[in-house]
ZAMARGU-4260 file (C-alpha; in steps of 0.2 Angstrom, whole numbers, plus 5000, padded with zeros to 4 digits):
<rodrens>
0) 4772/4673/4696 | 4785/4660/4692 | 4797/4651/4703 | 4813/4644/4697 | 4821/4629/4706
5) 4838/4624/4699 | 4839/4605/4703 | 4851/4598/4690 | 4866/4596/4702 | 4874/4580/4706
10) 4875/4582/4724 | 4892/4575/4726 | 4895/4582/4743 | 4882/4571/4751 | 4882/4555/4740
15) 4879/4541/4740 | 4861/4542/4739 | 4848/4532/4730 | 4838/4547/4724 | 4841/4566/4720
20) 4847/4576/4734 | 4833/4588/4733 | 4822/4574/4739 | 4831/4570/4754 | 4819/4569/4769
25) 4823/4582/4782 | 4810/4584/4795 | 4791/4581/4792 | 4775/4589/4785 | 4757/4586/4789
30) 4746/4579/4775 | 4728/4579/4781 | 4729/4570/4797 | 4745/4561/4793 | 4762/4566/4797
35) 4775/4562/4782 | 4793/4565/4778 | 4797/4582/4769 | 4809/4583/4756 | 4822/4597/4758
40) 4816/4605/4742 | 4798/4607/4748 | 4805/4620/4760 | 4809/4631/4746 | 4794/4627/4736
45) 4783/4630/4750 | 4791/4647/4753 | 4788/4651/4735 | 4769/4646/4735 | 4767/4657/4751
50) 4774/4672/4741 | 4761/4669/4728 | 4770/4658/4715 | 4757/4649/4703 | 4770/4641/4692
55) 4785/4632/4698 | 4799/4628/4685 | 4810/4614/4690 | 4827/4613/4681 | 4832/4595/4680
60) 4846/4585/4673 | 4848/4566/4667 | 4844/4554/4680 | 4832/4566/4690 | 4816/4560/4684
65) 4812/4555/4702 | 4810/4575/4704 | 4798/4575/4690 | 4787/4561/4698 | 4788/4569/4715
70) 4781/4586/4709 | 4772/4581/4693 | 4755/4586/4701 | 4761/4602/4706 | 4763/4608/4724
75) 4748/4617/4733 | 4740/4629/4722 | 4755/4630/4709 | 4757/4620/4694 | 4774/4611/4690
80) 4785/4614/4674 | 4800/4605/4669 | 4815/4610/4660 | 4830/4600/4656 | 4848/4605/4659
85) 4859/4592/4649 | 4874/4595/4659 | 4876/4604/4677 | 4887/4618/4672 | 4883/4632/4684
90) 4868/4641/4692 | 4867/4654/4677 | 4865/4641/4664 | 4852/4632/4675 | 4840/4647/4678
95) 4841/4655/4661 | 4835/4638/4653 | 4818/4645/4660 | 4818/4660/4650 | 4806/4655/4636
100) 4793/4653/4651 | 4796/4670/4658 | 4785/4684/4653 | 4792/4702/4654 | 4779/4708/4666
105) 4780/4692/4677 | 4788/4692/4694 | 4802/4679/4696 | 4807/4670/4712 | 4824/4660/4712
110) 4830/4649/4727 | 4841/4634/4730 | 4832/4618/4734 | 4844/4611/4746 | 4843/4624/4757
115) 4832/4628/4772 | 4830/4645/4779 | 4820/4657/4789 | 4809/4668/4790 | 4796/4658/4780
120) 4789/4674/4772 | 4807/4679/4766 | 4801/4681/4748 | 4787/4692/4753 | 4800/4705/4760
125) 4807/4707/4743 | 4801/4720/4731 | 4792/4714/4715 | 4798/4729/4704 | 4817/4728/4705
130) 4831/4714/4707 | 4832/4711/4726 | 4842/4698/4736 | 4836/4690/4753 | 4852/4691/4764
135) 4857/4680/4778 | 4871/4682/4791 | 4884/4668/4793 | 4900/4665/4802 | 4911/4662/4787
140) 4905/4672/4773 | 4920/4667/4762 | 4912/4651/4759 | 4897/4659/4751 | 4892/4674/4741
145) 4894/4689/4752 | 4883/4704/4746 | 4890/4721/4750 | 4877/4735/4752 | 4878/4754/4752
150) 4869/4765/4765 | 4853/4764/4754 | 4853/4745/4753 | 4859/4745/4735 | 4871/4731/4730
155) 4888/4737/4726 | 4897/4720/4724 | 4894/4702/4726 | 4910/4694/4733 | 4910/4676/4727
160) 4919/4665/4739 | 4931/4679/4744 | 4943/4675/4758 | 4943/4693/4764 | 4924/4696/4763
165) 4919/4713/4767 | 4902/4708/4775 | 4895/4692/4783 | 4878/4694/4774 | 4876/4681/4760
170) 4861/4679/4747 | 4850/4665/4750 | 4836/4668/4737 | 4832/4683/4725 | 4817/4691/4716
175) 4815/4701/4701 | 4802/4707/4687 | 4804/4696/4671 | 4811/4711/4660 | 4826/4711/4672
180) 4827/4692/4671 | 4829/4694/4653 | 4842/4708/4654 | 4852/4697/4664 | 4850/4682/4652
185) 4855/4693/4638 | 4871/4700/4646 | 4876/4682/4651 | 4874/4677/4633 | 4884/4692/4628
190) 4898/4686/4640 | 4899/4670/4630 | 4891/4662/4645 | 4906/4664/4655 | 4897/4666/4671
195) 4895/4650/4681 | 4890/4659/4697 | 4876/4673/4698 | 4888/4684/4708 | 4900/4687/4694
200) 4885/4690/4682 | 4877/4703/4694 | 4894/4712/4696 | 4894/4714/4677 | 4876/4720/4677
205) 4880/4733/4690 | 4896/4739/4681 | 4884/4742/4666 | 4873/4753/4675 | 4860/4740/4683
210) 4853/4741/4700 | 4850/4728/4714 | 4845/4729/4732 | 4849/4718/4747 | 4836/4714/4761
215) 4844/4709/4778 | 4828/4700/4783 | 4836/4682/4785 | 4838/4674/4802 | 4844/4657/4797
220) 4851/4649/4782 | 4857/4630/4781 | 4864/4621/4766 | 4859/4603/4767 | 4871/4598/4753
225) 4883/4591/4766 | 4882/4578/4781 | 4886/4593/4793 | 4873/4603/4785 | 4860/4589/4786
230) 4863/4587/4805 | 4862/4605/4807 | 4845/4607/4798 | 4838/4593/4809 | 4843/4603/4825
235) 4836/4618/4817 | 4819/4610/4814 | 4819/4601/4830 | 4824/4617/4841 | 4812/4629/4833
240) 4802/4623/4818 | 4797/4604/4820 | 4781/4611/4810 | 4781/4624/4798 | 4766/4631/4805
245) 4776/4638/4820 | 4789/4652/4816 | 4805/4650/4827 | 4806/4664/4839 | 4825/4665/4838
250) 4839/4655/4829 | 4856/4655/4836 | 4871/4658/4825 | 4878/4641/4825 | 4864/4634/4815
255) 4874/4640/4799 | 4885/4626/4793 | 4902/4630/4786 | 4900/4623/4769 | 4901/4631/4752
260) 4887/4640/4743 | 4883/4632/4727 | 4881/4648/4716
</rodrens>
């Protein structure tokens, strides 16, 4: 099982930093008997490992060697792989650079490394034999990628930063078998690599007869890519999840920052 972590973005919304935004300390973790700072990307990586990932592919850009150094030894039981994205030109370009590493029968998990979300077992709520999105409720879906479902939980459309979004449920992570990953990669290439956002590519995939499903299992979602999001993440962790050993009982709606979704 492979986890893909797109980490080549510049992080301009939260600069200046002296390191990659994915290594921004948010909260803490217990290392043996010692409490240590926790990089924001560790929350995603930990959720992937919890779901059974044994390989994690970090897509990194120039000037991001600190991510390689941080995760070079792997994480938990998962080995680390690194693929370069020379220019940060969108989420689709980033994730499909991992295509040579994806076996057709392998399960692929994808998430955003500057986000923190609950529940921790969110990836486990998604099926392994279909393209499925983990969905979260937000107050202003027009700033994100809103996912419209039918009564059978099939995705009918992804509304990419649409002002009059038809739902307040947005995607925060997704999962699929390797053969569907390769179908999406081929479609993206057929479309002349036009799609920057995954939402527009999925819409084309659905129009061509593909299927995708949404799971409304998310309870809290924070984009830590802005100062507002960073402060919100700290409150979230302090109020309900100072340690990832404890699942928060309830997350109130205001934990969702009003910031753009990165892809």
